[in-house]
N, CA and C atoms as an extended XYZ file, in Angstrom:
582
Properties=species:S:1:pos:R:3:atomname:S:1:resname:S:1:resid:I:1 pbc="F F F"
N        10.625       26.397      -22.528 N   MET     1
C        10.308       25.128      -23.136 CA  MET     1
C         9.295       25.380      -24.246 C   MET     1
N         9.571       24.834      -25.402 N   THR     2
C         8.672       24.998      -26.535 CA  THR     2
C         7.485       24.048      -26.387 C   THR     2
N         6.395       24.341      -27.083 N   PRO     3
C         5.244       23.435      -27.020 CA  PRO     3
C         5.578       22.011      -27.463 C   PRO     3
N         6.501       21.890      -28.444 N   GLU     4
C         6.879       20.554      -28.896 CA  GLU     4
C         7.593       19.783      -27.787 C   GLU     4
N         8.484       20.489      -27.065 N   HIS     5
C         9.186       19.839      -25.956 CA  HIS     5
C         8.213       19.448      -24.846 C   HIS     5
N         7.260       20.337      -24.553 N   ALA     6
C         6.274       20.045      -23.504 CA  ALA     6
C         5.428       18.832      -23.889 C   ALA     6
N         5.028       18.748      -25.153 N   ALA     7
C         4.222       17.610      -25.604 CA  ALA     7
C         5.029       16.317      -25.513 C   ALA     7
N         6.315       16.390      -25.897 N   HIS     8
C         7.169       15.202      -25.820 CA  HIS     8
C         7.364       14.775      -24.366 C   HIS     8
N         7.605       15.735      -23.467 N   ALA     9
C         7.800       15.421      -22.050 CA  ALA     9
C         6.539       14.790      -21.460 C   ALA     9
N         5.367       15.298      -21.855 N   GLU    10
C         4.122       14.725      -21.350 CA  GLU    10
C         3.943       13.298      -21.866 C   GLU    10
N         4.283       13.071      -23.134 N   LEU    11
C         4.157       11.731      -23.706 CA  LEU    11
C         5.075       10.742      -22.987 C   LEU    11
N         6.313       11.153      -22.727 N   VAL    12
C         7.266       10.290      -22.016 CA  VAL    12
C         6.750       10.002      -20.604 C   VAL    12
N         6.213       11.028      -19.943 N   THR    13
C         5.683       10.855      -18.594 CA  THR    13
C         4.504        9.895      -18.606 C   THR    13
N         3.618       10.052      -19.596 N   ARG    14
C         2.461        9.153      -19.694 CA  ARG    14
C         2.903        7.700      -19.866 C   ARG    14
N         3.862        7.453      -20.745 N   TRP    15
C         4.316        6.084      -20.982 CA  TRP    15
C         5.035        5.527      -19.756 C   TRP    15
N         5.820        6.360      -19.085 N   ALA    16
C         6.519        5.894      -17.880 CA  ALA    16
C         5.519        5.545      -16.772 C   ALA    16
N         4.486        6.393      -16.608 N   MET    17
C         3.464        6.126      -15.596 CA  MET    17
C         2.702        4.848      -15.941 C   MET    17
N         2.344        4.700      -17.218 N   ALA    18
C         1.606        3.506      -17.642 CA  ALA    18
C         2.457        2.255      -17.406 C   ALA    18
N         3.729        2.310      -17.767 N   PHE    19
C         4.625        1.174      -17.578 CA  PHE    19
C         4.732        0.813      -16.094 C   PHE    19
N         4.923        1.822      -15.246 N   ALA    20
C         5.060        1.573      -13.808 CA  ALA    20
C         3.783        0.942      -13.239 C   ALA    20
N         2.612        1.425      -13.668 N   MET    21
C         1.367        0.870      -13.146 CA  MET    21
C         1.134       -0.559      -13.643 C   MET    21
N         1.544       -0.855      -14.875 N   VAL    22
C         1.419       -2.231      -15.381 CA  VAL    22
C         2.339       -3.157      -14.594 C   VAL    22
N         3.553       -2.715      -14.308 N   VAL    23
C         4.491       -3.541      -13.531 CA  VAL    23
C         3.928       -3.807      -12.138 C   VAL    23
N         3.411       -2.764      -11.481 N   VAL    24
C         2.817       -2.942      -10.148 CA  VAL    24
C         1.592       -3.858      -10.247 C   VAL    24
N         0.798       -3.678      -11.292 N   GLY    25
C        -0.382       -4.530      -11.468 CA  GLY    25
C        -0.019       -5.994      -11.636 C   GLY    25
N         0.982       -6.270      -12.452 N   ILE    26
C         1.424       -7.657      -12.651 CA  ILE    26
C         1.982       -8.222      -11.344 C   ILE    26
N         2.754       -7.401      -10.614 N   ALA    27
C         3.301       -7.854       -9.329 CA  ALA    27
C         2.180       -8.166       -8.338 C   ALA    27
N         1.141       -7.324       -8.322 N   ALA    28
C         0.022       -7.541       -7.403 CA  ALA    28
C        -0.761       -8.797       -7.784 C   ALA    28
N        -0.867       -9.080       -9.064 N   LEU    29
C        -1.552      -10.304       -9.489 CA  LEU    29
C        -0.712      -11.538       -9.160 C   LEU    29
N         0.597      -11.426       -9.342 N   ALA    30
C         1.477      -12.571       -9.105 CA  ALA    30
C         1.730      -12.809       -7.613 C   ALA    30
N         1.798      -11.726       -6.830 N   MET    31
C         2.106      -11.846       -5.393 CA  MET    31
C         1.103      -11.032       -4.573 C   MET    31
N        -0.151      -11.440       -4.550 N   PRO    32
C        -1.175      -10.630       -3.878 CA  PRO    32
C        -0.956      -10.464       -2.381 C   PRO    32
N        -0.261      -11.410       -1.753 N   ARG    33
C        -0.002      -11.318       -0.316 CA  ARG    33
C         0.862      -10.111        0.030 C   ARG    33
N         1.676       -9.657       -0.909 N   CYS    34
C         2.558       -8.510       -0.643 CA  CYS    34
C         1.797       -7.190       -0.659 C   CYS    34
N         0.595       -7.185       -1.197 N   PHE    35
C        -0.131       -5.931       -1.357 CA  PHE    35
C        -1.293       -5.789       -0.375 C   PHE    35
N        -1.581       -6.817        0.373 N   ALA    36
C        -2.608       -6.746        1.415 CA  ALA    36
C        -2.266       -7.803        2.457 C   ALA    36
N        -1.995       -7.375        3.654 N   GLY    37
C        -1.619       -8.293        4.714 CA  GLY    37
C        -0.140       -8.185        5.011 C   GLY    37
N         0.280       -8.859        6.056 N   VAL    38
C         1.662       -8.740        6.495 CA  VAL    38
C         2.488       -9.985        6.216 C   VAL    38
N         1.868      -11.039        5.713 N   ALA    39
C         2.596      -12.289        5.512 CA  ALA    39
C         3.764      -12.110        4.554 C   ALA    39
N         3.562      -11.377        3.474 N   GLY    40
C         4.637      -11.150        2.516 CA  GLY    40
C         5.805      -10.428        3.160 C   GLY    40
N         5.506       -9.500        4.043 N   TYR    41
C         6.559       -8.763        4.750 CA  TYR    41
C         7.381       -9.714        5.613 C   TYR    41
N         6.699      -10.550        6.395 N   PHE    42
C         7.397      -11.457        7.302 CA  PHE    42
C         8.252      -12.461        6.540 C   PHE    42
N         7.700      -13.032        5.475 N   THR    43
C         8.435      -14.101        4.791 CA  THR    43
C         9.595      -13.558        3.957 C   THR    43
N         9.497      -12.347        3.467 N   ARG    44
C        10.567      -11.807        2.631 CA  ARG    44
C        11.660      -11.116        3.437 C   ARG    44
N        11.335      -10.519        4.560 N   TRP    45
C        12.305       -9.737        5.305 CA  TRP    45
C        12.743      -10.427        6.589 C   TRP    45
N        12.516      -11.705        6.700 N   ALA    46
C        12.899      -12.419        7.915 CA  ALA    46
C        14.416      -12.546        8.041 C   ALA    46
N        15.120      -12.356        6.949 N   GLY    47
C        16.567      -12.495        6.993 CA  GLY    47
C        16.971      -13.950        6.938 C   GLY    47
N        18.242      -14.222        7.173 N   PRO    48
C        18.691      -15.615        7.145 CA  PRO    48
C        18.102      -16.373        8.337 C   PRO    48
N        17.354      -17.419        8.023 N   VAL    49
C        16.702      -18.234        9.038 CA  VAL    49
C        17.113      -19.677        8.797 C   VAL    49
N        17.447      -20.358        9.883 N   ALA    50
C        17.824      -21.776        9.772 CA  ALA    50
C        16.667      -22.563        9.164 C   ALA    50
N        17.000      -23.680        8.494 N   GLU    51
C        15.987      -24.451        7.777 CA  GLU    51
C        14.839      -24.875        8.686 C   GLU    51
N        15.125      -25.365        9.859 N   GLY    52
C        14.073      -25.759       10.793 CA  GLY    52
C        13.234      -24.565       11.250 C   GLY    52
N        13.888      -23.445       11.420 N   GLN    53
C        13.173      -22.235       11.837 CA  GLN    53
C        12.357      -21.656       10.674 C   GLN    53
N        12.821      -21.846        9.455 N   ARG    54
C        12.084      -21.354        8.279 CA  ARG    54
C        10.718      -22.036        8.210 C   ARG    54
N        10.701      -23.347        8.446 N   GLU    55
C         9.430      -24.084        8.437 CA  GLU    55
C         8.513      -23.579        9.542 C   GLU    55
N         9.067      -23.319       10.713 N   ARG    56
C         8.278      -22.783       11.829 CA  ARG    56
C         7.723      -21.404       11.473 C   ARG    56
N         8.571      -20.550       10.863 N   LEU    57
C         8.117      -19.222       10.453 CA  LEU    57
C         6.974      -19.338        9.457 C   LEU    57
N         7.092      -20.253        8.490 N   ASN    58
C         6.026      -20.436        7.502 CA  ASN    58
C         4.718      -20.876        8.160 C   ASN    58
N         4.811      -21.775        9.167 N   ARG    59
C         3.608      -22.205        9.887 CA  ARG    59
C         2.962      -21.048       10.643 C   ARG    59
N         3.799      -20.226       11.280 N   VAL    60
C         3.279      -19.078       12.040 CA  VAL    60
C         2.618      -18.082       11.103 C   VAL    60
N         3.273      -17.810        9.964 N   VAL    61
C         2.709      -16.860        9.004 CA  VAL    61
C         1.393      -17.379        8.452 C   VAL    61
N         1.329      -18.663        8.140 N   LEU    62
C         0.085      -19.250        7.649 CA  LEU    62
C        -1.019      -19.150        8.706 C   LEU    62
N        -0.687      -19.446        9.957 N   ALA    63
C        -1.681      -19.334       11.036 CA  ALA    63
C        -2.136      -17.887       11.197 C   ALA    63
N        -1.208      -16.952       11.061 N   ARG    64
C        -1.582      -15.541       11.189 CA  ARG    64
C        -2.486      -15.116       10.038 C   ARG    64
N        -2.160      -15.565        8.819 N   GLU    65
C        -3.025      -15.256        7.673 CA  GLU    65
C        -4.440      -15.780        7.900 C   GLU    65
N        -4.534      -16.996        8.419 N   GLN    66
C        -5.849      -17.568        8.673 CA  GLN    66
C        -6.574      -16.799        9.770 C   GLN    66
N        -5.849      -16.349       10.788 N   ALA    67
C        -6.465      -15.583       11.871 CA  ALA    67
C        -6.957      -14.225       11.365 C   ALA    67
N        -6.149      -13.588       10.516 N   GLU    68
C        -6.543      -12.271        9.985 CA  GLU    68
C        -7.682      -12.402        8.990 C   GLU    68
N        -7.675      -13.465        8.205 N   GLY    69
C        -8.725      -13.658        7.208 CA  GLY    69
C        -8.616      -12.718        6.022 C   GLY    69
N        -7.434      -12.165        5.782 N   ILE    70
C        -7.255      -11.239        4.659 CA  ILE    70
C        -7.117      -12.056        3.384 C   ILE    70
N        -8.000      -11.801        2.452 N   SER    71
C        -8.052      -12.571        1.224 CA  SER    71
C        -7.016      -12.074        0.220 C   SER    71
N        -6.490      -13.011       -0.584 N   ASN    72
C        -5.610      -12.638       -1.700 CA  ASN    72
C        -6.363      -11.843       -2.753 C   ASN    72
N        -7.681      -11.869       -2.690 N   VAL    73
C        -8.493      -11.149       -3.676 CA  VAL    73
C        -8.181       -9.655       -3.631 C   VAL    73
N        -7.921       -9.120       -2.445 N   TYR    74
C        -7.628       -7.688       -2.326 CA  TYR    74
C        -6.417       -7.297       -3.187 C   TYR    74
N        -5.339       -8.070       -3.074 N   GLY    75
C        -4.151       -7.775       -3.868 CA  GLY    75
C        -4.405       -7.943       -5.357 C   GLY    75
N        -5.195       -8.950       -5.716 N   ARG    76
C        -5.490       -9.165       -7.140 CA  ARG    76
C        -6.374       -8.061       -7.704 C   ARG    76
N        -7.327       -7.597       -6.910 N   ILE    77
C        -8.170       -6.474       -7.361 CA  ILE    77
C        -7.299       -5.248       -7.606 C   ILE    77
N        -6.356       -4.991       -6.692 N   LEU    78
C        -5.458       -3.854       -6.880 CA  LEU    78
C        -4.651       -4.008       -8.168 C   LEU    78
N        -4.212       -5.228       -8.465 N   GLY    79
C        -3.465       -5.467       -9.699 CA  GLY    79
C        -4.289       -5.181      -10.939 C   GLY    79
N        -5.536       -5.632      -10.943 N   ILE    80
C        -6.421       -5.379      -12.089 CA  ILE    80
C        -6.686       -3.887      -12.236 C   ILE    80
N        -6.954       -3.215      -11.111 N   VAL    81
C        -7.210       -1.766      -11.155 CA  VAL    81
C        -5.988       -1.032      -11.694 C   VAL    81
N        -4.783       -1.422      -11.261 N   ALA    82
C        -3.561       -0.764      -11.734 CA  ALA    82
C        -3.416       -0.899      -13.243 C   ALA    82
N        -3.675       -2.091      -13.769 N   ILE    83
C        -3.539       -2.301      -15.216 CA  ILE    83
C        -4.598       -1.513      -15.979 C   ILE    83
N        -5.820       -1.490      -15.468 N   LEU    84
C        -6.875       -0.706      -16.128 CA  LEU    84
C        -6.560        0.788      -16.102 C   LEU    84
N        -6.059        1.267      -14.973 N   LEU    85
C        -5.717        2.690      -14.879 CA  LEU    85
C        -4.551        3.046      -15.792 C   LEU    85
N        -3.624        2.099      -15.995 N   ALA    86
C        -2.514        2.345      -16.916 CA  ALA    86
C        -3.050        2.628      -18.316 C   ALA    86
N        -4.148        1.968      -18.680 N   GLY    87
C        -4.754        2.198      -19.996 CA  GLY    87
C        -5.299        3.612      -20.162 C   GLY    87
N        -5.630        4.276      -19.057 N   LEU    88
C        -6.135        5.653      -19.157 CA  LEU    88
C        -5.069        6.647      -19.613 C   LEU    88
N        -3.802        6.253      -19.474 N   GLU    89
C        -2.715        7.148      -19.896 CA  GLU    89
C        -2.707        7.363      -21.410 C   GLU    89
N        -3.401        6.534      -22.147 N   VAL    90
C        -3.463        6.672      -23.608 CA  VAL    90
C        -4.273        7.906      -24.010 C   VAL    90
N        -5.245        8.255      -23.184 N   PHE    91
C        -6.157        9.356      -23.535 CA  PHE    91
C        -5.580       10.693      -23.096 C   PHE    91
N        -5.234       11.513      -24.072 N   ARG    92
C        -4.617       12.808      -23.769 CA  ARG    92
C        -5.601       13.767      -23.113 C   ARG    92
N        -6.895       13.507      -23.237 N   SER    93
C        -7.880       14.393      -22.609 CA  SER    93
C        -7.916       14.197      -21.089 C   SER    93
N        -7.366       13.082      -20.612 N   ILE    94
C        -7.298       12.810      -19.175 CA  ILE    94
C        -5.936       13.273      -18.674 C   ILE    94
N        -5.903       14.110      -17.644 N   PRO    95
C        -4.598       14.533      -17.107 CA  PRO    95
C        -3.762       13.319      -16.716 C   PRO    95
N        -2.480       13.356      -17.064 N   TYR    96
C        -1.639       12.178      -16.863 CA  TYR    96
C        -1.463       11.807      -15.394 C   TYR    96
N        -1.736       12.716      -14.509 N   VAL    97
C        -1.567       12.440      -13.086 CA  VAL    97
C        -2.819       11.786      -12.481 C   VAL    97
N        -3.960       11.865      -13.148 N   LEU    98
C        -5.201       11.317      -12.612 CA  LEU    98
C        -5.148        9.793      -12.420 C   LEU    98
N        -4.657        9.004      -13.379 N   PRO    99
C        -4.588        7.558      -13.123 CA  PRO    99
C        -3.729        7.217      -11.902 C   PRO    99
N        -2.637        7.956      -11.712 N   TYR   100
C        -1.804        7.720      -10.525 CA  TYR   100
C        -2.579        8.050       -9.258 C   TYR   100
N        -3.292        9.165       -9.257 N   ALA   101
C        -4.078        9.553       -8.081 CA  ALA   101
C        -5.151        8.503       -7.784 C   ALA   101
N        -5.801        8.010       -8.818 N   LEU   102
C        -6.824        6.981       -8.618 CA  LEU   102
C        -6.207        5.671       -8.131 C   LEU   102
N        -4.991        5.365       -8.607 N   PHE   103
C        -4.299        4.178       -8.111 CA  PHE   103
C        -3.979        4.320       -6.626 C   PHE   103
N        -3.528        5.514       -6.210 N   CYS   104
C        -3.262        5.746       -4.782 CA  CYS   104
C        -4.531        5.537       -3.969 C   CYS   104
N        -5.645        6.029       -4.489 N   LEU   105
C        -6.929        5.858       -3.800 CA  LEU   105
C        -7.316        4.372       -3.733 C   LEU   105
N        -7.102        3.647       -4.822 N   ALA   106
C        -7.404        2.210       -4.840 CA  ALA   106
C        -6.512        1.461       -3.848 C   ALA   106
N        -5.228        1.814       -3.799 N   ALA   107
C        -4.315        1.160       -2.859 CA  ALA   107
C        -4.733        1.445       -1.417 C   ALA   107
N        -5.119        2.688       -1.146 N   ALA   108
C        -5.571        3.034        0.204 CA  ALA   108
C        -6.846        2.269        0.554 C   ALA   108
N        -7.745        2.116       -0.410 N   THR   109
C        -8.982        1.378       -0.172 CA  THR   109
C        -8.705       -0.092        0.112 C   THR   109
N        -7.818       -0.702       -0.674 N   VAL   110
C        -7.457       -2.109       -0.458 CA  VAL   110
C        -6.817       -2.275        0.916 C   VAL   110
N        -5.929       -1.360        1.281 N   MET   111
C        -5.297       -1.454        2.596 CA  MET   111
C        -6.313       -1.241        3.712 C   MET   111
N        -7.298       -0.371        3.496 N   LEU   112
C        -8.341       -0.166        4.497 CA  LEU   112
C        -9.174       -1.433        4.671 C   LEU   112
N        -9.530       -2.087        3.568 N   LEU   113
C       -10.277       -3.347        3.660 CA  LEU   113
C        -9.461       -4.413        4.398 C   LEU   113
N        -8.170       -4.493        4.077 N   ALA   114
C        -7.305       -5.453        4.763 CA  ALA   114
C        -7.189       -5.101        6.245 C   ALA   114
N        -7.092       -3.808        6.545 N   TYR   115
C        -7.005       -3.396        7.949 CA  TYR   115
C        -8.271       -3.769        8.715 C   TYR   115
N        -9.425       -3.600        8.084 N   LEU   116
C       -10.667       -3.955        8.765 CA  LEU   116
C       -10.690       -5.451        9.094 C   LEU   116
N       -10.180       -6.285        8.190 N   GLN   117
C       -10.071       -7.721        8.484 CA  GLN   117
C        -9.110       -7.951        9.644 C   GLN   117
N        -7.971       -7.276        9.606 N   PHE   118
C        -6.976       -7.387       10.670 CA  PHE   118
C        -7.572       -6.929       11.998 C   PHE   118
N        -8.320       -5.836       11.976 N   HIS   119
C        -8.925       -5.292       13.197 CA  HIS   119
C        -9.902       -6.296       13.808 C   HIS   119
N       -10.695       -6.935       12.976 N   ARG   120
C       -11.615       -7.961       13.480 CA  ARG   120
C       -10.840       -9.114       14.124 C   ARG   120
N        -9.709       -9.481       13.528 N   ALA   121
C        -8.898      -10.567       14.094 CA  ALA   121
C        -8.327      -10.165       15.448 C   ALA   121
N        -7.892       -8.914       15.594 N   THR   122
C        -7.327       -8.502       16.880 CA  THR   122
C        -8.407       -8.399       17.944 C   THR   122
N        -9.650       -8.197       17.551 N   GLN   123
C       -10.732       -8.161       18.534 CA  GLN   123
C       -11.025       -9.553       19.069 C   GLN   123
N       -10.753      -10.586       18.258 N   ARG   124
C       -11.035      -11.961       18.666 CA  ARG   124
C        -9.872      -12.607       19.385 C   ARG   124
N        -8.661      -12.390       18.910 N   ARG   125
C        -7.498      -13.127       19.409 CA  ARG   125
C        -6.406      -12.162       19.829 C   ARG   125
N        -6.513      -11.623       21.008 N   VAL   126
C        -5.487      -10.687       21.447 CA  VAL   126
C        -4.943      -11.104       22.799 C   VAL   126
N        -3.714      -10.730       23.024 N   ALA   127
C        -3.083      -10.964       24.315 CA  ALA   127
C        -2.182       -9.780       24.616 C   ALA   127
N        -2.766       -8.629       25.001 N   PRO   128
C        -1.930       -7.464       25.265 CA  PRO   128
C        -1.175       -7.609       26.578 C   PRO   128
N         0.074       -8.030       26.494 N   LEU   129
C         0.882       -8.199       27.688 CA  LEU   129
C         1.484       -6.860       28.114 C   LEU   129
N         1.972       -6.117       27.167 N   VAL   130
C         2.552       -4.806       27.411 CA  VAL   130
C         2.109       -3.908       26.272 C   VAL   130
N         1.741       -2.678       26.584 N   ARG   131
C         1.334       -1.743       25.530 CA  ARG   131
C         2.522       -1.477       24.623 C   ARG   131
N         2.312       -1.671       23.343 N   ARG   132
C         3.397       -1.475       22.384 CA  ARG   132
C         3.518       -0.001       22.034 C   ARG   132
N         4.726        0.414       21.779 N   SER   133
C         4.960        1.786       21.330 CA  SER   133
C         4.817        1.830       19.816 C   SER   133
N         4.057        2.796       19.298 N   PRO   134
C         3.934        2.878       17.837 CA  PRO   134
C         5.264        3.191       17.159 C   PRO   134
N         6.207        3.781       17.880 N   LEU   135
C         7.504        4.114       17.285 CA  LEU   135
C         8.345        2.862       17.034 C   LEU   135
N         7.988        1.738       17.643 N   THR   136
C         8.685        0.487       17.360 CA  THR   136
C         8.293       -0.024       15.980 C   THR   136
N         6.994        0.029       15.671 N   ALA   137
C         6.505       -0.443       14.377 CA  ALA   137
C         6.657        0.622       13.297 C   ALA   137
N         6.547        1.891       13.693 N   LEU   138
C         6.683        3.002       12.749 CA  LEU   138
C         7.850        3.881       13.176 C   LEU   138
N         9.039        3.597       12.671 N   PRO   139
C        10.193        4.424       13.037 CA  PRO   139
C         9.981        5.876       12.595 C   PRO   139
N        10.653        6.807       13.262 N   PRO   140
C        10.472        8.230       12.916 CA  PRO   140
C        10.694        8.550       11.436 C   PRO   140
N        11.621        7.857       10.765 N   TYR   141
C        11.851        8.157        9.349 CA  TYR   141
C        10.651        7.754        8.499 C   TYR   141
N         9.910        6.721        8.888 N   VAL   142
C         8.695        6.335        8.160 CA  VAL   142
C         7.613        7.386        8.378 C   VAL   142
N         7.497        7.862        9.601 N   ILE   143
C         6.532        8.922        9.901 CA  ILE   143
C         6.884       10.179        9.109 C   ILE   143
N         8.175       10.505        9.040 N   ALA   144
C         8.613       11.677        8.268 CA  ALA   144
C         8.307       11.504        6.782 C   ALA   144
N         8.485       10.285        6.259 N   ALA   145
C         8.181       10.033        4.846 CA  ALA   145
C         6.693       10.204        4.575 C   ALA   145
N         5.847        9.694        5.494 N   MET   146
C         4.397        9.863        5.325 CA  MET   146
C         4.020       11.343        5.373 C   MET   146
N         4.589       12.063        6.328 N   ALA   147
C         4.292       13.490        6.454 CA  ALA   147
C         4.761       14.255        5.218 C   ALA   147
N         5.908       13.866        4.678 N   SER   148
C         6.415       14.522        3.461 CA  SER   148
C         5.501       14.265        2.275 C   SER   148
N         5.049       13.027        2.129 N   SER   149
C         4.136       12.691        1.036 CA  SER   149
C         2.861       13.515        1.133 C   SER   149
N         2.330       13.596        2.333 N   PHE   150
C         1.109       14.379        2.546 CA  PHE   150
C         1.368       15.862        2.275 C   PHE   150
N         2.480       16.387        2.791 N   GLY   151
C         2.797       17.810        2.603 CA  GLY   151
C         3.029       18.183        1.151 C   GLY   151
N         3.761       17.343        0.426 N   VAL   152
C         4.028       17.626       -0.991 CA  VAL   152
C         2.728       17.571       -1.787 C   VAL   152
N         1.872       16.617       -1.461 N   SER   153
C         0.579       16.530       -2.159 CA  SER   153
C        -0.250       17.784       -1.917 C   SER   153
N        -0.256       18.260       -0.687 N   LEU   154
C        -1.002       19.497       -0.399 CA  LEU   154
C        -0.388       20.695       -1.105 C   LEU   154
N         0.945       20.733       -1.170 N   ALA   155
C         1.606       21.837       -1.876 CA  ALA   155
C         1.251       21.819       -3.363 C   ALA   155
N         1.194       20.624       -3.960 N   LEU   156
C         0.824       20.518       -5.370 CA  LEU   156
C        -0.637       20.903       -5.608 C   LEU   156
N        -1.461       20.802       -4.583 N   ALA   157
C        -2.875       21.173       -4.723 CA  ALA   157
C        -3.035       22.662       -5.006 C   ALA   157
N        -2.006       23.449       -4.742 N   ALA   158
C        -2.060       24.882       -5.047 CA  ALA   158
C        -1.924       25.137       -6.552 C   ALA   158
N        -1.475       24.135       -7.299 N   TYR   159
C        -1.292       24.257       -8.747 CA  TYR   159
C        -2.581       23.799       -9.424 C   TYR   159
N        -3.368       24.717      -10.010 N   PRO   160
C        -4.711       24.385      -10.508 CA  PRO   160
C        -4.834       23.178      -11.442 C   PRO   160
N        -3.908       22.940      -12.390 N   PRO   161
C        -4.123       21.791      -13.281 CA  PRO   161
C        -4.132       20.434      -12.576 C   PRO   161
N        -3.475       20.335      -11.419 N   VAL   162
C        -3.418       19.044      -10.726 CA  VAL   162
C        -4.048       19.113       -9.332 C   VAL   162
N        -4.831       20.131       -9.080 N   ARG   163
C        -5.393       20.346       -7.739 CA  ARG   163
C        -6.153       19.124       -7.218 C   ARG   163
N        -7.131       18.656       -7.982 N   TYR   164
C        -7.967       17.558       -7.504 CA  TYR   164
C        -7.184       16.251       -7.408 C   TYR   164
N        -6.277       16.041       -8.354 N   ASP   165
C        -5.440       14.842       -8.312 CA  ASP   165
C        -4.564       14.851       -7.056 C   ASP   165
N        -3.977       16.003       -6.758 N   ALA   166
C        -3.130       16.120       -5.570 CA  ALA   166
C        -3.941       15.924       -4.295 C   ALA   166
N        -5.168       16.413       -4.273 N   LEU   167
C        -6.019       16.216       -3.097 CA  LEU   167
C        -6.393       14.745       -2.911 C   LEU   167
N        -6.589       14.018       -4.026 N   ILE   168
C        -6.858       12.578       -3.937 CA  ILE   168
C        -5.649       11.854       -3.355 C   ILE   168
N        -4.455       12.216       -3.819 N   VAL   169
C        -3.234       11.586       -3.302 CA  VAL   169
C        -3.050       11.938       -1.824 C   VAL   169
N        -3.323       13.182       -1.453 N   ALA   170
C        -3.202       13.591       -0.047 CA  ALA   170
C        -4.179       12.807        0.830 C   ALA   170
N        -5.411       12.644        0.349 N   ALA   171
C        -6.401       11.869        1.112 CA  ALA   171
C        -5.962       10.417        1.242 C   ALA   171
N        -5.393        9.863        0.175 N   SER   172
C        -4.892        8.488        0.221 CA  SER   172
C        -3.751        8.367        1.229 C   SER   172
N        -2.857        9.356        1.259 N   ALA   173
C        -1.750        9.342        2.218 CA  ALA   173
C        -2.278        9.396        3.645 C   ALA   173
N        -3.326       10.182        3.870 N   LEU   174
C        -3.923       10.246        5.206 CA  LEU   174
C        -4.521        8.909        5.620 C   LEU   174
N        -5.236        8.272        4.698 N   VAL   175
C        -5.838        6.965        5.002 CA  VAL   175
C        -4.742        5.952        5.318 C   VAL   175
N        -3.687        5.925        4.517 N   LEU   176
C        -2.597        4.977        4.756 CA  LEU   176
C        -1.874        5.273        6.067 C   LEU   176
N        -1.701        6.546        6.404 N   ALA   177
C        -1.074        6.898        7.679 CA  ALA   177
C        -1.948        6.446        8.844 C   ALA   177
N        -3.260        6.625        8.720 N   PHE   178
C        -4.185        6.184        9.760 CA  PHE   178
C        -4.095        4.674        9.958 C   PHE   178
N        -4.101        3.936        8.848 N   ILE   179
C        -4.023        2.477        8.920 CA  ILE   179
C        -2.700        2.056        9.561 C   ILE   179
N        -1.597        2.672        9.129 N   ALA   180
C        -0.285        2.319        9.677 CA  ALA   180
C        -0.248        2.570       11.181 C   ALA   180
N        -0.809        3.681       11.612 N   TRP   181
C        -0.815        4.002       13.035 CA  TRP   181
C        -1.657        2.996       13.824 C   TRP   181
N        -2.827        2.659       13.296 N   ARG   182
C        -3.710        1.711       13.994 CA  ARG   182
C        -3.077        0.322       14.082 C   ARG   182
N        -2.400       -0.096       13.026 N   VAL   183
C        -1.722       -1.395       13.064 CA  VAL   183
C        -0.555       -1.337       14.053 C   VAL   183
N         0.145       -0.203       14.092 N   ALA   184
C         1.297       -0.073       14.989 CA  ALA   184
C         0.895       -0.144       16.459 C   ALA   184
N        -0.293        0.326       16.798 N   VAL   185
C        -0.716        0.303       18.203 CA  VAL   185
C        -1.642       -0.868       18.515 C   VAL   185
N        -1.920       -1.721       17.527 N   ALA   186
C        -2.825       -2.862       17.745 CA  ALA   186
C        -2.147       -3.889       18.646 C   ALA   186
N        -2.951       -4.603       19.428 N   PRO   187
C        -2.380       -5.671       20.236 CA  PRO   187
C        -1.868       -6.805       19.363 C   PRO   187
N        -0.946       -7.564       19.899 N   ALA   188
C        -0.363       -8.682       19.158 CA  ALA   188
C        -1.396       -9.787       18.974 C   ALA   188
N        -1.286      -10.477       17.853 N   ILE   189
C        -2.133      -11.655       17.618 CA  ILE   189
C        -1.274      -12.876       17.940 C   ILE   189
N        -1.673      -13.600       18.954 N   LEU   190
C        -0.922      -14.800       19.330 CA  LEU   190
C        -1.727      -16.021       18.892 C   LEU   190
N        -1.069      -16.865       18.108 N   VAL   191
C        -1.745      -18.057       17.587 CA  VAL   191
C        -0.904      -19.269       17.947 C   VAL   191
N        -1.521      -20.271       18.553 N   GLY   192
C        -0.829      -21.522       18.854 CA  GLY   192
C         0.345      -21.314       19.795 C   GLY   192
N         1.381      -22.087       19.602 N   ALA   193
C         2.554      -22.042       20.473 CA  ALA   193
C         3.437      -20.855       20.176 C   ALA   193
N         3.229      -20.192       19.029 N   ASP   194
C         4.094      -19.102       18.621 CA  ASP   194
C         3.449      -17.766       18.872 C   ASP   194
């Protein structure tokens, strides 16, 4: 590869990374519930639900959001951080992978803050009837994907130009895996009749 081709490939990568982070940032600003908390997951992936049941699901999700106390601010902060980090791709003196690594760290931090809110809610309102298996909430393929992300990040850490960036991504993957595991084994939050 000639230096001209390498420079062009880096420029394309920088613009693609910046574009992707701006899109994620706008999505996080527009739909903050999807980036911190579980309400977005429940309402979007509930599948076909009868009209009367849809209203009940919305009430349950709202009650759960109130019980967890997870603020939409977390998702909006992540959106702002993503857009600001996208702007760093303009500076050629900054390695193009660093804004992505910092975004992973910001996402892990936002999820950790949301988890701490969730953890406080489970300490107040729990009804552990039967110990849940973490494999129900985290299927083996999700665990394999997390392990792959962590492993690839560690493998990239052997490459000196991206060593620190890869270590940041690996640390973020570990934090997210920890949060996912803790949520998977957390007791159920029962609110009201549902």
